[in-house]
Structures are given as C-alpha cells and as structure tokens.
N, C-alpha and C positions, 0 to 999 in steps of 0.2 A: 580384109586388109585393104586399105586405100591404095590408090595408084602410086602415090609418092613413096609410101613405105615399101611397096613391091619393087620399085625402081632402085631404091637404096639397097635393099636386100640383094638384088641381082648384081648390083655394082660391087658390093662387098664380096660376094661369092666369086665373081670374075676378076676381082682386083683390077678393074678398069681404071685407067689413069684420069679419066674425065667423067664428070657427072653433070648432066645438063637437065636442069629443072626449071626452065624458063616458061613463062606464060601459064602458070598453074594455080594462080590465086593464093599462093602460099603466104601466110601472115607471119610465121616464125620459121627459122631454120630448124628442122628436126634435130634433136640431140644425137640421133644415130649417125648423122653425117660426120660428127667429130671423131668417130671411130674408124674412119676411112683414111688411114695414114698414107695410103698409096696415091691419093689424089694429087694431080698436078693442076688440073683445071676444074673449077667449081663454078657453075653458072646458075645463078638465081635471078637473072634479069627478068624484068617485066612481071613482077609479082606485087604483093602488097606488104612486104616486109617493112617494119618501122623501127626495128632495133636489131642490133647484131650482138651476138654473144662473144665474149673474149676468147672462148675456146677455139675459135677458128684459127687463132695463132698457134695452136698445138698441132696443126697439120703440117708436118715437117717438109713435105715435098710440094706444097701448094705454091704455084707460081702465078696463076691467074684466078682471081676471085671476082666474078662479075655480079654486082648487085645494082646495076644501072636500072633506071626506070622502076624504082620502088618508092616507098614513103619514108626514106631515110633522110 
C-alpha cells in the first residue's frame, strides 16, 4: 500500500478533521478521499494535480480545500 493510501486510511479510522497531503507528487485526488465526510481541511497543495473531481462538493463539512501550486 502506498504512503498516500495509508495516510487516507488512518485519517478515516481516526475521523481526523484535516488531511494534509501536500508535496507528494499526486496527480489525481484519490477517490477514497470523497468518503471522508468528517473533513474540514483538505490540503493537496504543491502537487501535480491537473483536474478536480466534482465529488469534492459532496464533503459536507469541508471549509478549506487547498490545491494551490498544482497544474490546475
């Protein structure tokens, strides 16, 4: 299991309100992130993301979504 998947699994188990995945060379937002309804802060800054999935709008508690310094 890669590092990002492990971090997402840990976050889901702990129901942590923030998920920081900056500087990891991520190209797409993993679909498993959209199951983390408890998230308030989601940080994908400084990666290689070029597209966003509309499913991010389904995160009901999300207040901060940082995708700065990507390829968007």
